[in-house]
C-alpha positions as CSV (number, residue, x, y, z in Angstrom):
1,M,-5.2,14.5,-15.6
2,N,-2.5,11.5,-15.8
3,S,-4.4,8.9,-17.6
4,I,-3.7,4.5,-18.2
5,Q,-4.4,1.5,-20.2
6,V,-3.6,-1.1,-18.4
7,S,-4.3,-4.9,-19.6
8,V,-3.9,-8.2,-16.5
9,G,-5.0,-11.2,-17.0
10,G,-6.8,-10.3,-20.2
11,L,-8.3,-8.1,-18.5
12,N,-7.9,-4.1,-20.4
13,G,-8.6,-1.4,-17.8
14,H,-8.1,2.2,-18.4
15,V,-8.1,4.7,-14.8
16,T,-7.4,8.3,-14.8
17,A,-5.3,9.4,-12.5
18,P,-4.9,13.5,-10.9
19,R,-1.4,14.9,-11.9
20,D,1.1,14.6,-9.9
21,D,1.4,17.9,-8.0
22,D,-2.3,17.0,-7.5
23,V,-0.9,13.7,-5.4
24,V,1.2,15.6,-4.0
25,A,-1.0,17.8,-2.6
26,S,-3.5,15.5,-1.5
27,A,-1.6,12.5,0.2
28,A,2.1,14.7,0.7
29,P,5.2,13.0,1.7
30,I,5.6,12.3,5.6
31,Q,9.3,14.0,5.5
32,N,9.2,15.9,2.1
33,K,6.8,17.6,0.3
34,S,7.7,16.8,-2.8
35,I,8.7,13.0,-3.1
36,N,6.0,9.7,-2.1
37,R,8.5,7.1,-2.2
38,L,7.0,3.3,-2.0
39,L,8.9,-0.3,-2.3
40,V,5.9,-2.7,-4.3
41,V,7.4,-6.4,-3.0
42,D,5.8,-8.9,-5.5
43,D,7.2,-12.6,-6.8
44,D,4.9,-11.9,-9.5
45,C,6.3,-10.4,-12.4
46,V,3.7,-9.1,-13.9
47,L,1.5,-7.7,-10.7
48,R,3.8,-6.2,-9.4
49,E,4.5,-4.3,-12.5
50,F,1.5,-3.4,-12.9
51,C,0.7,-1.4,-9.2
52,A,4.9,-0.5,-9.9
53,D,2.7,1.7,-13.5
54,A,-0.2,2.6,-12.0
55,L,1.4,3.9,-9.1
56,T,4.1,5.7,-11.2
57,V,1.3,7.1,-13.3
58,A,-0.2,8.7,-10.3
59,G,2.7,10.1,-9.7
60,Y,4.3,8.3,-6.3
61,F,7.9,6.8,-6.9
62,I,8.4,3.0,-7.4
63,D,11.3,0.9,-5.9
64,T,10.3,-2.3,-6.9
65,A,11.7,-6.0,-5.5
66,E,10.7,-9.9,-6.8
67,D,10.5,-11.3,-2.7
68,G,10.6,-10.2,1.1
69,A,14.0,-10.8,0.7
70,A,14.8,-8.7,-1.9
71,G,11.8,-6.5,-0.3
72,W,14.3,-6.6,2.8
73,Q,17.9,-5.4,1.0
74,A,15.8,-3.0,-0.6
75,L,14.9,-1.3,3.4
76,Q,18.3,-0.8,3.9
77,G,19.4,1.4,1.6
78,M,16.6,3.7,0.8
79,P,14.0,5.4,3.0
80,Y,10.3,4.7,2.1
81,N,6.6,6.2,3.0
82,L,4.3,3.1,2.3
83,V,5.9,-0.5,1.7
84,L,3.3,-2.4,-0.6
85,T,3.8,-6.5,-0.5
86,D,2.2,-9.5,-1.6
87,N,1.8,-12.1,1.3
88,R,2.7,-15.4,-0.1
89,M,6.6,-15.0,-1.2
90,P,9.4,-17.3,-2.0
91,K,12.4,-16.9,1.0
92,V,10.3,-14.1,2.6
93,S,6.7,-14.3,3.0
94,G,5.5,-10.6,3.6
95,I,4.8,-11.5,7.1
96,E,8.0,-12.4,7.7
97,L,9.2,-8.8,5.6
98,V,6.8,-7.2,8.3
99,K,8.1,-8.5,11.0
100,R,11.6,-8.1,10.1
101,M,10.6,-4.1,10.1
102,R,8.6,-4.2,12.8
103,S,11.9,-5.4,14.7
104,Q,13.8,-3.3,13.7
105,G,12.4,-0.3,14.3
106,M,10.2,0.6,10.8
107,D,7.7,1.8,11.4
108,L,6.3,3.1,8.3
109,P,2.9,2.0,7.6
110,V,2.4,-1.5,5.1
111,V,-0.3,-1.9,3.3
112,L,-0.6,-6.7,2.4
113,T,-1.9,-7.4,-0.2
114,S,-3.1,-11.3,-1.4
115,S,-6.0,-13.8,-2.0
116,A,-6.1,-14.9,1.3
117,I,-5.8,-12.6,4.2
118,P,-3.8,-14.5,6.9
119,T,-6.5,-12.9,9.4
120,A,-5.8,-15.6,12.5
121,E,-2.3,-14.4,11.9
122,I,-2.3,-10.4,12.3
123,E,-4.8,-10.7,14.3
124,R,-2.7,-13.0,17.0
125,D,0.1,-10.8,16.1
126,P,-0.5,-7.4,16.9
127,S,3.3,-6.1,17.0
128,L,3.0,-6.1,13.2
129,Q,1.0,-3.0,12.6
130,L,-1.2,-2.8,9.2
131,A,-2.0,-0.1,8.4
132,A,-4.4,-1.9,5.6
133,T,-4.7,-5.3,4.2
134,L,-5.5,-5.5,0.5
135,L,-7.5,-8.2,-1.4
136,K,-6.8,-9.4,-4.1
137,P,-8.1,-9.2,-7.0
138,F,-7.9,-5.3,-6.3
139,S,-8.7,-2.6,-9.5
140,I,-6.1,0.0,-10.2
141,A,-8.7,1.9,-8.3
142,E,-8.4,0.4,-5.3
143,L,-4.7,0.2,-5.5
144,L,-4.2,3.8,-5.5
145,D,-7.4,4.7,-2.9
146,T,-5.7,2.8,-0.7
147,V,-2.5,3.9,-0.9
148,Q,-3.6,7.7,-0.5
149,K,-6.2,6.9,2.4
150,V,-2.9,5.2,4.1
151,L,-0.7,7.8,3.8
152,T,-3.2,10.7,5.0
153,A,-3.4,8.5,7.7
154,E,0.0,8.8,8.5
155,I,0.1,12.0,8.2
156,H,-2.6,12.0,11.0
157,R,-1.3,9.8,12.9
158,R,2.8,11.2,13.5
159,N,0.6,14.2,13.4
160,G,-1.2,13.1,16.9
161,Q,-4.5,13.0,15.1
162,N,-7.3,10.9,14.7
163,E,-9.8,12.0,11.8
164,L,-10.9,8.2,10.5
165,T,-13.8,7.5,11.3
166,D,-16.1,4.4,12.5
167,G,-16.6,1.9,9.7
168,F,-15.7,-0.9,8.0
169,N,-14.5,-1.9,4.7
170,Q,-14.1,-6.4,3.8
171,K,-11.0,-5.9,1.8
172,R,-9.5,-3.3,4.1
173,Q,-8.0,-2.7,7.6
174,W,-6.8,0.2,8.4
175,A,-5.0,2.1,11.6
176,S,-4.2,5.7,12.2
177,D,-2.6,5.2,16.0
178,R,-0.5,1.8,15.6
179,S,-1.6,0.7,19.0
180,E,-5.1,1.4,18.7
181,P,-6.5,0.2,15.1
182,A,-9.3,2.3,13.5
183,R,-11.1,1.1,11.1
184,I,-12.0,3.4,7.6
185,N,-15.6,2.7,5.4
186,I,-14.1,4.1,2.3
187,Q,-16.4,4.0,-0.9
188,Q,-15.7,1.5,-3.2
189,M,-14.5,3.0,-7.4
190,K,-14.6,1.0,-10.1
191,V,-12.2,1.4,-12.8
192,N,-13.5,2.3,-16.2
193,Q,-13.2,-1.1,-18.6
194,V,-12.5,-0.5,-22.2
C-alpha cells in the first residue's frame, strides 16, 4: 500500500492507496494494461495539485492543465483514459471543454467537478455524456473511488457489458452506456484525519 499525507485549506488528511500494480489490476486501462493516463483540469492550482498528487500515488499517470483552453491543447497531443475537469474556469469552462471534445468525436469519460453542479445544463444537453459528477469539496477516497469506478464502467461499456446496479448517489452520476445513463450507488468512504 502507498500512503499520502495531504493538506488542503488548513485540513490535514492521510489516505492509503493500493500499490501501483493493484490499481492497474483493478481498473485496467482501456487500451494498454500498464498505463492509466488521466488529465486533471482545474484553475485552482492547490486543488489541481491535490488531485494530481493523490492520483499519482494511486498509480495513475497524470497530466495537468490550468484551465479549459490548456486542457483542450493537452487533449490534442496525448491520448487519455479519463478527464477530470472543474466546471468554472476562465477562458474555457469544463462544460465548454466537454462540448469541444464531443464535437470532435472524443468519447473518453469525463468527470466534472464543481461546487455547484450545473444539473439543468447537463440535462438540457445529453450530448455531454458525462461519466460522473463530483461535488466539491470531496475527499481523496471519493476521488479515487470515482476514478476507479468510471474507468471500470468504461471498460465494460467498450466491451459491451453493463454490470452497474440501480441506485442513486447525490454526489455522483454515472453512465456506462453513453446513450442511456445508468446510476450506481457507491458506499461513502472517509479520509483518516491526522
